[in-house]
Backbone as a printed PyTorch tensor [residue, N CA C, xyz], in Angstrom:
tensor([[[ 26.5980, -33.9050,   2.2040],
         [ 25.3290, -33.4190,   1.2300],
         [ 25.4080, -31.9030,   1.0990]],

        [[ 25.2780, -31.5330,  -0.0010],
         [ 25.2960, -30.0040,  -0.3490],
         [ 23.8880, -29.3070,   0.1660]],

        [[ 24.0820, -28.1880,   0.5630],
         [ 22.9440, -27.3470,   1.2260],
         [ 22.0290, -27.2760,   0.1060]],

        [[ 20.7160, -27.1890,   0.4670],
         [ 19.6240, -27.0490,  -0.6040],
         [ 19.5850, -25.7690,  -1.1370]],

        [[ 19.2910, -25.3570,  -2.4830],
         [ 19.0470, -24.2260,  -2.9010],
         [ 17.9590, -23.3890,  -2.1330]],

        [[ 18.0360, -22.1610,  -1.9520],
         [ 17.1090, -21.4850,  -1.0950],
         [ 15.7900, -21.4790,  -1.6830]],

        [[ 15.5980, -21.5980,  -2.9790],
         [ 14.3090, -21.7070,  -3.6220],
         [ 13.6410, -23.0560,  -3.8870]],

        [[ 14.4740, -24.1650,  -3.3340],
         [ 14.2450, -25.6420,  -3.4170],
         [ 14.0800, -26.1570,  -2.0330]],

        [[ 13.8100, -25.5150,  -0.9840],
         [ 13.8440, -26.0010,   0.2510],
         [ 12.3840, -26.6950,   0.5730]],

        [[ 12.2830, -27.2900,   1.5320],
         [ 10.9600, -27.9960,   1.8330],
         [  9.9900, -27.0580,   2.6090]],

        [[ 10.4720, -25.7430,   2.9250],
         [  9.4640, -24.8310,   3.3990],
         [  8.2720, -24.5410,   2.5000]],

        [[  7.0810, -24.5430,   2.9910],
         [  5.9500, -24.3320,   2.1950],
         [  5.9980, -22.9080,   1.6550]],

        [[  5.5240, -22.7600,   0.3450],
         [  5.5330, -21.5040,  -0.3430],
         [  4.2690, -20.7830,   0.0050]],

        [[  4.5660, -19.4490,   0.4530],
         [  3.3620, -18.7090,   0.8110],
         [  2.4160, -18.4030,  -0.3480]],

        [[  1.1120, -18.6540,  -0.2710],
         [  0.1280, -18.2060,  -1.1970],
         [ -1.1350, -17.5510,  -0.5430]],

        [[ -1.6400, -16.4860,  -1.1970],
         [ -2.5620, -15.9730,  -0.5370],
         [ -2.9800, -14.6080,  -1.3610]],

        [[ -3.8570, -13.8240,  -0.6340],
         [ -4.0700, -12.5840,  -1.4170],
         [ -2.9760, -11.5550,  -1.3820]],

        [[ -2.9530, -10.9120,  -2.4770],
         [ -1.9400,  -9.9350,  -2.8990],
         [ -2.6270,  -8.6030,  -3.1990]],

        [[ -1.7830,  -7.5400,  -3.0900],
         [ -2.0740,  -6.1850,  -3.5330],
         [ -1.3130,  -5.5780,  -4.4720]],

        [[ -1.8910,  -5.2930,  -5.5100],
         [ -1.2320,  -4.8840,  -6.7070],
         [ -0.6220,  -3.3540,  -6.3080]],

        [[  0.5260,  -3.0660,  -6.7870],
         [  1.1470,  -1.8080,  -6.6180],
         [  0.3020,  -0.5910,  -7.4150]],

        [[ -0.0410,  -1.0570,  -8.5530],
         [ -0.7750,  -0.1980,  -9.3920],
         [ -1.8430,  -1.1150, -10.2180]],

        [[ -2.8780,  -0.4810, -10.5120],
         [ -3.9200,  -1.4550, -11.2840],
         [ -3.3660,  -2.0800, -12.5350]],

        [[ -2.4750,  -1.2490, -13.2220],
         [ -2.0020,  -1.6640, -14.4930],
         [ -0.7550,  -2.7860, -14.2730]],

        [[ -0.4320,  -3.0060, -12.9990],
         [  0.5640,  -3.9870, -12.7910],
         [  0.3130,  -5.2500, -11.8030]],

        [[ -0.5540,  -6.0450, -12.2120],
         [ -1.0140,  -7.0700, -11.2860],
         [  0.2490,  -7.9860, -10.9570]],

        [[  1.3390,  -7.9100, -11.7760],
         [  2.4870,  -8.9750, -11.4520],
         [  3.2820,  -8.1290, -10.4580]],

        [[  3.3270,  -6.9380, -10.3070],
         [  3.8370,  -6.2030,  -9.1380],
         [  2.9720,  -6.0850,  -7.8780]],

        [[  2.9410,  -7.3430,  -7.1940],
         [  2.0850,  -7.2960,  -6.0940],
         [  2.6880,  -7.5270,  -4.6870]],

        [[  2.0450,  -7.1840,  -3.5210],
         [  2.6320,  -7.2800,  -2.4660],
         [  1.6600,  -8.1410,  -1.6610]],

        [[  2.3650,  -9.3030,  -1.0120],
         [  1.3960, -10.2910,  -0.1770],
         [  0.7980,  -9.5420,   0.9600]],

        [[ -0.5830,  -9.9960,   1.3020],
         [ -1.1920,  -9.5060,   2.4730],
         [ -0.6290, -10.4910,   3.5730]],

        [[ -0.9440, -10.0550,   4.9450],
         [ -0.4040, -10.8510,   6.0620],
         [  0.8810, -10.8010,   6.1920]],

        [[  1.6490,  -9.7740,   5.5650],
         [  2.9440,  -9.6400,   5.7710],
         [  3.3590,  -8.0240,   5.7420]],

        [[  4.5850,  -7.9730,   6.1560],
         [  5.1830,  -6.6460,   6.3910],
         [  6.2380,  -6.3790,   5.2780]],

        [[  5.9890,  -5.2350,   4.6040],
         [  6.6840,  -4.6730,   3.4380],
         [  7.5110,  -3.4600,   3.7940]],

        [[  8.5290,  -3.0840,   3.0280],
         [  9.2350,  -1.8000,   3.3750],
         [  9.2100,  -0.8030,   2.1280]],

        [[  9.0080,   0.4420,   2.3540],
         [  9.1690,   1.4320,   1.2430],
         [ 10.0980,   2.5560,   1.6160]],

        [[ 11.0930,   2.8230,   0.8520],
         [ 11.9950,   3.8680,   1.1020],
         [ 12.2030,   4.8430,  -0.0380]],

        [[ 12.9440,   5.7760,   0.1000],
         [ 13.1920,   6.8700,  -0.9300],
         [ 12.3740,   8.1120,  -0.6620]],

        [[ 12.7080,   9.0230,  -1.3760],
         [ 12.1280,  10.3790,  -1.1260],
         [ 10.6300,  10.3530,  -1.3710]],

        [[  9.9960,   9.3970,  -2.2180],
         [  8.7300,   9.3200,  -2.5810],
         [  8.0480,   8.2450,  -2.0340]],

        [[  8.6200,   7.7790,  -0.9110],
         [  8.0080,   6.5440,  -0.3100],
         [  6.4970,   6.7070,   0.2170]],

        [[  6.1090,   7.9700,   0.3960],
         [  4.7390,   8.3180,   0.9330],
         [  3.7590,   8.1740,  -0.1570]],

        [[  4.2820,   8.6190,  -1.5410],
         [  3.5220,   8.4690,  -2.6980],
         [  3.2600,   6.8770,  -2.7920]],

        [[  4.3180,   6.1670,  -2.6730],
         [  4.0800,   4.7580,  -2.9880],
         [  2.9330,   4.0800,  -1.9300]],

        [[  2.9570,   4.7440,  -0.7980],
         [  2.0290,   4.1520,   0.2440],
         [  0.5800,   4.5520,  -0.3650]],

        [[  0.4170,   5.9600,  -0.9360],
         [ -0.8550,   6.4000,  -1.3990],
         [ -1.1680,   5.3930,  -2.5920]],

        [[ -0.3510,   4.9270,  -3.5280],
         [ -0.6650,   4.1460,  -4.5120],
         [ -1.1970,   2.8490,  -4.0080]],

        [[ -0.6500,   2.2800,  -3.0500],
         [ -1.2700,   1.1170,  -2.2970],
         [ -2.6600,   1.3280,  -1.7230]],

        [[ -2.5660,   2.3670,  -1.0640],
         [ -3.9290,   2.7630,  -0.3960],
         [ -5.0930,   2.9600,  -1.5260]],

        [[ -4.7360,   3.3610,  -2.6790],
         [ -5.8110,   3.5220,  -3.7050],
         [ -6.3410,   2.2850,  -4.1680]],

        [[ -5.4910,   1.2420,  -3.9120],
         [ -6.0270,  -0.2010,  -4.3820],
         [ -6.8400,  -0.9300,  -3.3590]],

        [[ -7.1180,  -0.3190,  -2.2370],
         [ -7.7200,  -0.8380,  -1.1270],
         [ -9.2370,  -0.2590,  -0.8320]],

        [[-10.0530,  -0.8210,   0.0550],
         [-11.1680,  -0.3700,   0.3650],
         [-11.3010,  -0.1560,   1.9260]],

        [[-12.1000,   0.8690,   2.3560],
         [-12.1900,   1.1240,   3.8890],
         [-11.0510,   2.0070,   4.2020]],

        [[-11.0500,   2.1320,   5.5390],
         [ -9.9810,   3.0980,   6.0570],
         [ -8.5890,   2.5880,   5.9190]],

        [[ -7.5590,   3.4590,   6.0190],
         [ -6.2000,   3.1890,   6.1130],
         [ -5.6240,   3.8330,   7.4050]],

        [[ -5.0010,   3.0220,   8.2110],
         [ -4.3160,   3.6060,   9.4470],
         [ -2.9190,   3.9360,   9.2280]],

        [[ -2.4170,   5.1940,   9.4640],
         [ -1.2910,   5.7130,   9.3120],
         [ -0.5240,   5.9620,  10.4820]],

        [[  0.4660,   5.3680,  10.9730],
         [  1.0830,   5.6090,  12.3060],
         [  2.2720,   6.5250,  12.0830]],

        [[  2.4960,   7.4680,  13.0460],
         [  3.7960,   8.2510,  12.7520],
         [  4.1330,   8.7500,  14.1160]],

        [[  5.3290,   8.9630,  14.4840],
         [  5.4550,   9.5400,  15.8250],
         [  5.0620,  11.0650,  16.0060]],

        [[  4.6550,  11.4770,  17.2050],
         [  4.0530,  12.6610,  17.4050],
         [  5.0740,  13.7950,  17.1870]],

        [[  6.3080,  13.4900,  17.2900],
         [  7.3860,  14.4860,  17.2220],
         [  7.9610,  14.8270,  15.8920]],

        [[  7.3780,  13.9740,  14.8150],
         [  7.8130,  14.0110,  13.4150],
         [  6.8800,  15.1800,  12.8150]],

        [[  7.4520,  16.2670,  12.3510],
         [  6.6730,  17.4050,  11.8540],
         [  6.0600,  17.0870,  10.3610]],

        [[  6.7370,  16.2430,   9.6120],
         [  6.1980,  15.9410,   8.0950],
         [  4.8360,  15.1860,   8.3020]],

        [[  3.7670,  15.7340,   7.8220],
         [  2.5040,  15.0570,   7.6040],
         [  1.9880,  15.1620,   6.3960]],

        [[  1.1850,  14.2430,   5.9680],
         [  0.3580,  14.2770,   4.7790],
         [ -0.5570,  15.4310,   4.8190]],

        [[ -0.8480,  16.1860,   3.6320],
         [ -1.7190,  17.3060,   3.4840],
         [ -2.8040,  16.7940,   2.7480]],

        [[ -4.2700,  17.0050,   3.1130],
         [ -5.4220,  16.4040,   2.7690],
         [ -5.5170,  16.7950,   1.1960]],

        [[ -5.2380,  18.0800,   0.8560],
         [ -5.3800,  18.4510,  -0.4850],
         [ -4.3360,  17.7870,  -1.4950]],

        [[ -3.1860,  17.5000,  -0.9670],
         [ -2.1260,  16.7130,  -1.7190],
         [ -2.3450,  15.3310,  -1.9060]],

        [[ -3.2460,  14.6670,  -1.0480],
         [ -3.7190,  13.1790,  -1.3500],
         [ -4.8680,  12.9080,  -1.9660]],

        [[ -5.6700,  14.0540,  -2.1120],
         [ -7.0080,  13.9200,  -2.7580],
         [ -7.0240,  13.3200,  -4.1160]],

        [[ -5.7860,  13.5010,  -4.9360],
         [ -5.8970,  13.0620,  -6.3660],
         [ -5.5630,  11.5820,  -6.2590]],

        [[ -5.2030,  10.9870,  -5.1780],
         [ -5.1680,   9.3810,  -4.9730],
         [ -6.1750,   8.7530,  -4.3440]],

        [[ -6.4510,   9.2910,  -3.0660],
         [ -7.5650,   8.6690,  -2.4160],
         [ -8.3240,   9.8580,  -1.5700]],

        [[ -9.4690,   9.3950,  -1.2110],
         [-10.3820,  10.1440,  -0.1980],
         [ -9.6490,  10.4480,   1.1290]],

        [[ -9.2570,  11.7090,   1.5250],
         [ -8.5070,  11.9200,   2.5640],
         [ -9.3470,  11.4750,   3.7590]],

        [[-10.7650,  11.2500,   3.7610],
         [-11.5400,  10.8660,   4.8350],
         [-11.1770,   9.3280,   5.2160]],

        [[-10.4200,   8.6650,   4.3710],
         [-10.2870,   7.2210,   4.6510],
         [ -9.0100,   7.1090,   5.4570]],

        [[ -8.2190,   8.1620,   5.6550],
         [ -6.9160,   8.0580,   6.4580],
         [ -7.1820,   8.3790,   7.9090]],

        [[ -6.9470,   7.3320,   8.7420],
         [ -6.9370,   7.4640,  10.2650],
         [ -5.3580,   7.7740,  10.6600]],

        [[ -5.1420,   8.9010,  11.3010],
         [ -3.7760,   9.1570,  11.6380],
         [ -3.5320,   8.9470,  13.3170]],

        [[ -2.5350,   8.0350,  13.5180],
         [ -2.3220,   7.5460,  14.9900],
         [ -0.9020,   8.1990,  15.2830]],

        [[ -0.6990,   8.9330,  16.3310],
         [  0.6420,   9.7260,  16.6850],
         [  1.0010,   9.3030,  18.0290]],

        [[  1.5950,   8.2020,  18.1520],
         [  2.1970,   7.7420,  19.4130],
         [  3.3290,   8.8010,  20.0080]],

        [[  3.2270,   9.1560,  21.2310],
         [  4.1380,   9.8400,  21.9600],
         [  5.4620,   9.3770,  22.3330]],

        [[  5.5100,   7.9770,  22.5010],
         [  6.8670,   7.3980,  23.0650],
         [  7.4850,   6.6270,  21.9240]],

        [[  8.5960,   6.6570,  21.6990],
         [  9.3490,   5.9400,  20.5430],
         [  8.9570,   4.4660,  20.6400]],

        [[  8.9220,   3.7290,  21.8650],
         [  8.7460,   2.2530,  21.9650],
         [  7.1620,   2.1310,  21.5050]],

        [[  6.4020,   3.0240,  21.5260],
         [  4.7000,   2.7490,  21.1830],
         [  4.5360,   2.8100,  19.6850]],

        [[  5.5570,   3.3310,  18.8960],
         [  5.2660,   3.4420,  17.3960],
         [  4.9680,   1.9100,  16.8840]],

        [[  6.0230,   1.0510,  17.0920],
         [  6.0060,  -0.2670,  16.5100],
         [  4.7930,  -1.0980,  17.2850]],

        [[  4.8090,  -0.8780,  18.4050],
         [  3.8800,  -1.5630,  19.1400],
         [  2.3280,  -1.3030,  18.6970]],

        [[  2.1800,   0.1020,  18.2890],
         [  0.7600,   0.3610,  17.7440],
         [  0.5760,  -0.1990,  16.4000]],

        [[  1.7570,  -0.2890,  15.5430],
         [  1.5800,  -0.9680,  14.1940],
         [  1.2700,  -2.4400,  14.4980]],

        [[  1.9490,  -3.1300,  15.4260],
         [  1.8550,  -4.3950,  15.6690],
         [  0.3710,  -4.8090,  16.2280]],

        [[ -0.2310,  -4.1020,  17.1000],
         [ -1.5500,  -4.1840,  17.4390],
         [ -2.6570,  -3.8980,  16.2420]],

        [[ -2.3990,  -3.0730,  15.4350],
         [ -3.1420,  -2.7640,  14.3090],
         [ -3.2870,  -3.9270,  13.4730]],

        [[ -2.0360,  -4.6650,  12.9780],
         [ -2.2160,  -5.7320,  12.3290],
         [ -2.7600,  -6.8670,  12.9620]],

        [[ -2.5190,  -7.0610,  14.1640],
         [ -3.1190,  -8.1300,  14.9760],
         [ -4.5280,  -8.1260,  14.9680]],

        [[ -5.2130,  -6.9430,  15.0030],
         [ -6.7500,  -6.7680,  14.9800],
         [ -7.2230,  -7.0650,  13.5340]],

        [[ -6.6560,  -6.9630,  12.4470],
         [ -7.1860,  -7.3200,  11.2130],
         [ -8.2640,  -6.4900,  10.8920]],

        [[ -8.3890,  -5.3580,  11.4650],
         [ -9.4930,  -4.3370,  11.0770],
         [ -9.3950,  -3.4560,   9.9550]],

        [[ -8.3180,  -3.4490,   9.3030],
         [ -8.0090,  -2.6570,   8.0030],
         [ -7.1480,  -3.5900,   7.1800]],

        [[ -7.2300,  -3.0710,   5.9310],
         [ -6.4830,  -4.0170,   4.7570],
         [ -5.1230,  -3.3230,   4.7010]],

        [[ -4.8220,  -2.0030,   5.1460],
         [ -3.6170,  -1.4290,   5.0830],
         [ -3.1940,  -0.7030,   6.1160]],

        [[ -2.0210,  -1.0130,   6.7270],
         [ -1.5080,  -0.1690,   7.8270],
         [ -0.1680,   0.4570,   7.5900]],

        [[  0.1750,   1.7200,   7.6800],
         [  1.3590,   2.2630,   7.3070],
         [  1.9110,   2.8310,   8.6680]],

        [[  3.3110,   2.4260,   8.7700],
         [  4.0030,   3.0430,   9.7590],
         [  4.9970,   4.0090,   9.1670]],

        [[  5.0770,   5.1390,   9.4210],
         [  6.1260,   6.2340,   9.0270],
         [  7.1170,   6.3310,  10.0250]],

        [[  8.2410,   5.7980,   9.7610],
         [  9.3480,   5.5580,  10.9090],
         [ 10.4570,   6.5940,  10.5380]],

        [[ 10.8890,   7.0450,  11.7360],
         [ 12.0930,   7.8500,  11.6810],
         [ 13.3510,   7.0360,  11.5710]],

        [[ 13.3910,   5.7550,  11.7540],
         [ 14.6020,   4.8530,  11.6470],
         [ 14.1920,   3.5000,  11.3690]],

        [[ 15.2580,   2.6700,  11.3630],
         [ 14.9900,   1.2350,  11.0100],
         [ 14.6630,   0.3350,  12.2790]],

        [[ 13.6410,  -0.5070,  12.0080],
         [ 13.1100,  -1.3210,  13.2610],
         [ 14.1240,  -2.6270,  13.2140]],

        [[ 14.1130,  -3.1990,  14.3910],
         [ 14.9390,  -4.4270,  14.5360],
         [ 14.2110,  -5.5660,  13.9990]],

        [[ 15.1490,  -6.6280,  13.9240],
         [ 14.6110,  -7.9800,  13.1050],
         [ 13.5220,  -8.3910,  14.1540]],

        [[ 13.5520,  -8.4740,  15.3610],
         [ 12.7330,  -9.0240,  16.0690],
         [ 11.2940,  -8.4010,  16.0430]],

        [[ 11.3930,  -7.0560,  16.0610],
         [ 10.1790,  -6.2600,  15.8060],
         [  9.4800,  -6.3590,  14.5120]],

        [[ 10.3710,  -6.7080,  13.4900],
         [  9.6620,  -6.8800,  12.1960],
         [  8.9590,  -8.3060,  12.2520]],

        [[  9.5800,  -9.3150,  12.7560],
         [  9.0560, -10.6440,  12.9810],
         [  7.8230, -10.5560,  13.6610]],

        [[  7.7480,  -9.9450,  14.7310],
         [  6.5480,  -9.5550,  15.6460],
         [  5.4210,  -9.1340,  14.8580]],

        [[  5.6050,  -8.2300,  13.8490],
         [  4.6570,  -7.7000,  13.1560],
         [  4.1060,  -8.6770,  12.0490]],

        [[  4.9390,  -9.4680,  11.5010],
         [  4.7750, -10.4610,  10.5890],
         [  3.6110, -11.4170,  11.2850]],

        [[  4.0680, -11.9440,  12.5110],
         [  3.1860, -12.8940,  13.2870],
         [  1.7810, -12.1420,  13.5470]],

        [[  1.8870, -11.0000,  13.8400],
         [  0.6740, -10.0070,  14.1520],
         [ -0.2790, -10.1100,  12.9090]],

        [[  0.4780,  -9.6960,  11.8190],
         [ -0.4580,  -9.7200,  10.5150],
         [ -0.9930, -11.0500,  10.0510]],

        [[ -0.2200, -12.1000,  10.4190],
         [ -0.7540, -13.4720,  10.2150],
         [ -2.0130, -13.8350,  11.0930]],

        [[ -2.0070, -13.4120,  12.3930],
         [ -2.9830, -13.5270,  13.2010],
         [ -4.2000, -12.6550,  12.8160]],

        [[ -4.0390, -11.4970,  12.3530],
         [ -5.0240, -10.5110,  11.8750],
         [ -5.6680, -11.2260,  10.7090]],

        [[ -5.0690, -11.9640,   9.9070],
         [ -5.7660, -12.3890,   8.7350],
         [ -6.5340, -13.6640,   9.0960]],

        [[ -6.1960, -14.2930,  10.1350],
         [ -7.0490, -15.4530,  10.6030],
         [ -8.2700, -15.1470,  11.4960]],

        [[ -8.0570, -14.1280,  12.2180],
         [ -9.0840, -13.7210,  13.1040],
         [ -9.6620, -12.4450,  12.9760]],

        [[ -9.2900, -11.4600,  12.1090],
         [ -9.7250, -10.2290,  11.9400],
         [-10.7290, -10.2060,  10.5350]],

        [[-11.0450,  -9.0040,  10.2060],
         [-11.9510,  -8.9200,   9.0550],
         [-11.1900,  -8.9190,   7.7720]],

        [[ -9.8660,  -8.4620,   7.9230],
         [ -9.1410,  -8.2780,   6.5170],
         [ -7.7830,  -9.0840,   6.9900]],

        [[ -7.1190,  -9.4520,   5.8190],
         [ -5.7620,  -9.9240,   5.8710],
         [ -4.9600,  -8.6050,   5.6340]],

        [[ -4.4830,  -8.1720,   6.6780],
         [ -3.8410,  -6.8610,   6.7110],
         [ -2.2540,  -6.7800,   6.0220]],

        [[ -1.9900,  -5.8020,   5.4240],
         [ -0.7590,  -5.5840,   4.7870],
         [ -0.0910,  -4.5320,   5.5490]],

        [[  1.0900,  -4.8250,   6.1760],
         [  1.7250,  -3.8030,   6.7210],
         [  2.8640,  -3.0330,   6.0120]],

        [[  2.9810,  -1.8110,   5.9580],
         [  4.0100,  -1.0120,   5.0660],
         [  4.7140,  -0.2610,   5.9910]],

        [[  6.0870,  -0.4720,   6.0050],
         [  6.9510,   0.4070,   6.9240],
         [  7.7290,   1.4510,   5.8660]],

        [[  7.4570,   2.6510,   6.1590],
         [  8.2220,   3.7000,   5.5320],
         [  9.4760,   4.0890,   6.2790]],

        [[ 10.6470,   3.9140,   5.6310],
         [ 11.8140,   3.9800,   6.1920],
         [ 12.7850,   5.1410,   5.5300]],

        [[ 13.5690,   5.8660,   6.3060],
         [ 14.3470,   6.8580,   5.5880],
         [ 15.3730,   6.4110,   4.8820]],

        [[ 16.0200,   7.3710,   4.0460],
         [ 17.3540,   6.9890,   3.2610],
         [ 16.8620,   5.6930,   2.2940]],

        [[ 17.7890,   4.8540,   2.2000],
         [ 17.8680,   3.6710,   1.4250],
         [ 17.1900,   2.4680,   2.0840]],

        [[ 16.5060,   2.7550,   3.1790],
         [ 15.9980,   1.6940,   4.0620],
         [ 16.9860,   0.6220,   4.5240]],

        [[ 16.5060,  -0.6330,   4.4610],
         [ 17.3550,  -1.7000,   4.9890],
         [ 16.7960,  -2.4300,   6.3410]],

        [[ 15.5930,  -2.3530,   6.4000],
         [ 14.9150,  -3.1090,   7.5030],
         [ 15.0320,  -4.6120,   7.2850]],

        [[ 15.4570,  -5.3280,   8.3710],
         [ 15.8440,  -6.7780,   8.2990],
         [ 14.4500,  -7.6140,   8.6120]],

        [[ 14.3590,  -8.6420,   7.5320],
         [ 13.2210,  -9.4500,   7.8890],
         [ 11.8370,  -8.9860,   6.9320]],

        [[ 11.9450,  -7.9730,   6.2610],
         [ 10.7860,  -7.5410,   5.6030],
         [ 10.6160,  -8.5890,   4.2880]],

        [[  9.1520,  -8.5790,   3.9180],
         [  9.0200,  -9.3880,   2.8240],
         [  9.5510,  -8.8810,   1.4460]],

        [[  9.4130,  -7.5280,   1.2840],
         [  9.7380,  -7.0610,   0.2200],
         [ 10.2000,  -5.5500,   0.5620]],

        [[ 11.2200,  -4.9580,  -0.2390],
         [ 11.6250,  -3.6660,  -0.0190],
         [ 11.7830,  -2.9480,  -1.4220]],

        [[ 10.9470,  -1.8060,  -1.2690],
         [ 10.7740,  -0.9680,  -2.5680],
         [ 11.4300,   0.4660,  -2.3210]],

        [[ 11.9770,   1.1270,  -3.3340],
         [ 12.5040,   2.4750,  -3.2990],
         [ 11.7390,   3.1880,  -4.3790]],

        [[ 11.2150,   4.4260,  -3.9050],
         [ 10.5670,   5.2160,  -4.9850],
         [ 11.2560,   6.6680,  -4.8520]],

        [[ 11.5920,   7.2240,  -6.0310],
         [ 12.1040,   8.6050,  -6.0960],
         [ 11.4940,   9.3010,  -7.2190]],

        [[ 11.3870,  10.5880,  -7.0660],
         [ 10.8600,  11.5250,  -8.1740],
         [ 11.9580,  11.3630,  -9.4630]],

        [[ 11.4430,  11.3300, -10.5160],
         [ 12.0740,  11.4070, -11.8580],
         [ 11.6050,  12.5170, -12.8050]],

        [[ 12.0730,  13.7190, -12.3160],
         [ 11.3100,  14.7980, -12.9200],
         [ 11.7940,  15.2050, -14.5500]],

        [[ 12.6490,  14.4820, -14.9410],
         [ 12.9160,  14.4350, -16.2380],
         [ 11.7500,  14.0990, -17.2280]],

        [[ 10.8540,  13.0850, -16.6070],
         [  9.6820,  12.7070, -17.3110],
         [  8.5150,  13.6430, -17.0080]],

        [[  8.6690,  14.5980, -16.3050],
         [  7.6580,  15.6000, -16.0800],
         [  7.3420,  15.6150, -14.4550]],

        [[  6.4370,  16.4730, -13.9960],
         [  6.2680,  16.5800, -12.6390],
         [  5.5980,  15.3080, -11.9780]],

        [[  5.0570,  14.4210, -12.8240],
         [  4.3250,  13.1350, -12.2670],
         [  5.1530,  12.0680, -12.6000]],

        [[  6.5870,  12.1980, -12.5650],
         [  7.4140,  10.8920, -13.0920],
         [  8.0580,  10.3860, -11.8470]],

        [[  8.3830,   9.1650, -11.7460],
         [  9.1010,   8.3950, -10.5700],
         [  9.9210,   7.4460, -11.2230]],

        [[ 10.8340,   6.9340, -10.3720],
         [ 11.7050,   5.7590, -10.6280],
         [ 11.4340,   4.6930,  -9.6420]],

        [[ 10.8580,   3.6440,  -9.7620],
         [ 10.5190,   2.5870,  -8.8760],
         [ 11.6830,   1.5190,  -8.9340]],

        [[ 12.1250,   1.1280,  -7.7520],
         [ 13.0940,  -0.1010,  -7.7600],
         [ 12.8390,  -0.9750,  -6.7240]],

        [[ 12.6380,  -2.2180,  -7.0660],
         [ 12.5500,  -3.5260,  -6.2150],
         [ 13.7900,  -3.6050,  -5.7460]],

        [[ 14.1910,  -3.5140,  -4.4960],
         [ 15.5320,  -3.5670,  -3.8650],
         [ 15.6160,  -5.1190,  -3.3220]],

        [[ 14.4420,  -5.6590,  -2.7670],
         [ 14.4140,  -7.0790,  -2.1500],
         [ 13.0640,  -7.7330,  -2.2990]],

        [[ 13.1970,  -8.9020,  -2.7410],
         [ 11.9510,  -9.7870,  -2.6680],
         [ 12.4090, -11.2350,  -2.4930]],

        [[ 11.7010, -12.0100,  -1.8830],
         [ 12.0720, -13.3100,  -1.6280],
         [ 12.2020, -14.1800,  -2.7980]],

        [[ 11.3990, -14.0250,  -3.8340],
         [ 11.5760, -14.7990,  -4.9940],
         [ 11.5660, -14.0840,  -6.2680]],

        [[ 12.0180, -12.8250,  -6.2390],
         [ 11.9580, -12.0020,  -7.4400],
         [ 13.2930, -11.1480,  -7.4630]],

        [[ 13.7750, -10.9160,  -8.6660],
         [ 15.0020, -10.2860,  -8.7080],
         [ 15.0530,  -8.8640,  -8.5200]],

        [[ 16.0340,  -8.1510,  -8.1980],
         [ 16.1350,  -6.5890,  -8.2350],
         [ 15.7940,  -6.1620,  -9.5360]],

        [[ 14.8920,  -4.9100,  -9.5450],
         [ 14.4930,  -4.5000, -11.0460],
         [ 14.0450,  -3.1140, -10.7390]],

        [[ 13.9220,  -2.2630, -11.7010],
         [ 13.5860,  -0.8900, -11.7530],
         [ 12.6830,  -0.7030, -12.8190]],

        [[ 11.7450,   0.4610, -12.5900],
         [ 10.7180,   0.8130, -13.6490],
         [ 10.6100,   2.1900, -13.7080]],

        [[ 10.1970,   2.8560, -14.9140],
         [  9.9860,   4.2410, -14.9520],
         [  8.5390,   4.4070, -14.9940]],

        [[  8.0880,   5.3150, -14.1170],
         [  6.3690,   5.5610, -13.9710],
         [  6.0660,   6.9810, -14.2750]],

        [[  5.1220,   7.1150, -15.0040],
         [  4.8300,   8.4350, -15.2660],
         [  3.2350,   8.5200, -15.3180]],

        [[  2.6510,   9.5920, -14.7480],
         [  1.1730,   9.8260, -14.6050],
         [  0.9120,  11.0520, -15.5280]],

        [[  0.3250,  11.0890, -16.6130],
         [ -0.1850,  12.0730, -17.3650],
         [ -1.0080,  13.0300, -16.5260]],

        [[ -1.0020,  14.3360, -16.7010],
         [ -1.5060,  15.2620, -15.9950],
         [ -3.2770,  15.0480, -15.7300]],

        [[ -3.6220,  14.5760, -16.8040],
         [ -5.1060,  14.3770, -16.8840],
         [ -5.5130,  12.9250, -16.4620]],

        [[ -4.5570,  12.1330, -16.1250],
         [ -4.8110,  10.7640, -15.9830],
         [ -4.6780,  10.3070, -14.2920]],

        [[ -5.5690,   9.7740, -13.7220],
         [ -5.4600,   9.5270, -12.4110],
         [ -4.4380,   8.3230, -12.2530]],

        [[ -4.2610,   7.3250, -13.3660],
         [ -3.5310,   6.2280, -13.0630],
         [ -2.1110,   6.2720, -13.6880]],

        [[ -1.0850,   5.9880, -12.8490],
         [  0.2270,   6.0980, -13.5430],
         [  0.5980,   5.0420, -14.5780]],

        [[  1.4490,   5.4340, -15.3790],
         [  1.8920,   4.2870, -16.5240],
         [  3.1920,   3.8980, -16.0050]],

        [[  3.4140,   2.5950, -16.3860],
         [  4.7240,   1.9860, -15.8910],
         [  5.4750,   1.2200, -16.9980]],

        [[  6.7140,   1.1700, -17.1630],
         [  7.3920,   0.4570, -18.0900],
         [  8.6830,   0.1910, -17.5080]],

        [[  9.3930,  -0.9430, -17.7130],
         [ 10.7930,  -1.4340, -17.2690],
         [ 11.8190,  -0.0970, -17.4360]],

        [[ 12.6590,   0.1250, -16.6410],
         [ 13.5720,   1.0080, -16.7870],
         [ 14.8190,   0.6060, -17.7600]]])
């Protein structure tokens, strides 16, 4: 008997709340209670786009030895900097553990882990399970976002996105690529935010 097509298996399809990447793109949405990945030079901008679509605090986890940090004045055009709670674990093994515990608590709708490298498959699976627990037992169905260097490549993530500056469109231009999704093809978009407009404009590349 031939193997079933991956989209025609008996495994239940996940349905539940999602978070739109931008207000104008409800079809570009990330599932809550799952862990997603953002890579590329502008990956932190993508995290801020998502944070702008949420309510309440956003927890941002980054190792204490990494010098790159968000600047409050720089994020103010996206979200109120007072919503950001920064956590800086001192030991490498505590970075993903901290993210896992935040997701398990379900106390915030978005948790971001700014990582210096790629997590292992087991660690990503543990975060998925923690997010599912948080959605059941916590206040929010949390969404976990892993920021990874280079072209990313974390195994087991629900989706992977790449965001890079596209200055040919102006200082507020980006190229967004969906590199991986369980039920959607790879695709790219050009995004531009007019200087007087708070919300970016998006169109297929």
